N, C-alpha and C positions, 0 to 999 in steps of 0.2 A: 122124417123128411129131411133131406140135406139142406144145409144153410150156407149161403154165400154172403160175403161182405164186399160191397163196392165202396171204396174210399177214394176221395178226390180232393184236389187242391185247385182253386180257381181264383182268378183275380177279376175277370170281367164277366163271369157267369157261363162262359161257353163250355168249359170242362164239366161243370155241374150238369149242363144239359146232356152232354154225352154220357155222363155217369148214369143219369136217369134212363137213357135209352138202352144202355148196357143192362141195367137192372131189369128193365122191362123184358128184354130177351131172356134173361135168366129166369124170371118168373114164369114166362110162357113155357119154359122147359120143365116146369114142375118143381123148381127149387125155391125154397123160402129165401127171400133177399132182404138185406138191410143196406141202406145207403147212408153214408156219413162223411162229413168233411174230415180231412186228415187231422185237423186240430182237435177233434172230439175223441180221438182214440188215445186213451190215457195210459194204458199199460199193455204189456205183451199178452196178458191173459185174454184181453178183448179179442186179439187176433186168433189165438189158439182154439177158441170155441167154435170156429167156423170150418166148414169142409172145403171152402174155396175162398180165395182172396183176389179181388181185382183192384188194382191201384191205378189212378189216373192223375196226371198233373199237367197244368199249363207249362209251357216251356218259355223261359226268358233267358236271353243271352246264352243259348245252347245248354241250358241246365234246367232241371226240375225245380219246383218251388221248395223252399226250406222245410215246410211242414211235411212234405213227402220224404225228403231226405231224413228227417227225424223219425218218421214212421218206419222207414226201411232199417234204420239202426235199431229200432225197437223190435222189428220183425226178426232180426238176427237172433234175438234171445227167445223167440217163441218156438214152440214145437210145431213146425209147419211141414215136417217131413211127410210125404205121401199125400199132401193136399194139392188141390188144383190151384194154379196161380196164373194171373194174366195182368197185363199192363197196357195202358194207352196214354198217348200224349196229344196235346192240342196246342 
């Protein structure tokens, strides 16, 4: 079964709610889903073990949260070629 990771960064909880809705849709399509705060992803191997990656962040002063910026820097080192990717902001 394919696996998807939904990662989010939130300050007030709204982005977390959206992440759970996205994950619910993923699960309804028959994909195994994992939801985690961006701060819980510790190394690029965590990212490479999934078939799809969805990243969400709250936006403050026209920028994503620092934990998502750190996650994206880590993602550059991962083997994500050929995987499905998506992003959302709140």
